[in-house]
N, C-alpha and C positions, 0 to 999 in steps of 0.2 A: 754359494755353494748349496748343493741340494743333497738331502738324506732320505733314504728309503729304507724301510724295515720289513722284513719278511721271513718266514720259516722256510726251510730248505730240509727236505729228507730224502735222500738217495741212499739205495743200497749199495754195498761194495761193488757188486756186479754192474750196476748201472754207471758207477763212477768210472769203471775201466774204460769205457768209451771216451769219457772225457779226458780222463788221465793220459790215455795213449794218443790223444790228439785226433781221433776219429770223428768227434763232434767239437765243433769250434765254439759255440755260444750255449749259453744257458738262459732260458726265459722264465721268469717268476712273476707271481702277482704280489705286489706289495701290498701293505695293510690297508691302504685307500682305494685298491682296486686296479691300479694302473699296471699294465703288463711293462716288464722292463727285462731288456736283454743285455748281458754282458759275456766278455770273454771267458770261457771255461777254465782257461789257465788260472784265473784267479781263485778257483776252489781247491785247486791241488794241496795247498798246505793244510787244508781242513779234513781232507781224505784220512779215515782210519781204517782199522781192520773191519769195522761196521759199516763203513761208508761215511755219510755226511748227515748230520742230524742236529738242528738247532735254529737258532733265531740269529739273523744276521742284520748288520747295518752297511749299506753300500753308500758310499759318499762319491758324488761327481760335482766337477765344477760347472760353472755357468754356461760352459760350451758343451756339457753332457760328456765330458771326458772323465775317465776313471781317475778317482783320487785313493780311495781305499775300500776294502771289504774287511769287516771284522765281525767275529762272532760275539755276540752280546749275552747270550746264556747257553 
């Protein structure tokens, strides 16, 4: 299993495109500098009236398949 930590900050307006399905994936740079892309559907539960803001942990299996995304702060 692999874990990646990153900060994500999106305004509510920026989230609308993800939430409505117009954009299918999100690309972030994790703490070690590696670019990671994952399906935007995984952030939907974190969208609030101000958007998404916080530090997250992404867990992938050994085949780079999604396991979990959780907010850590």
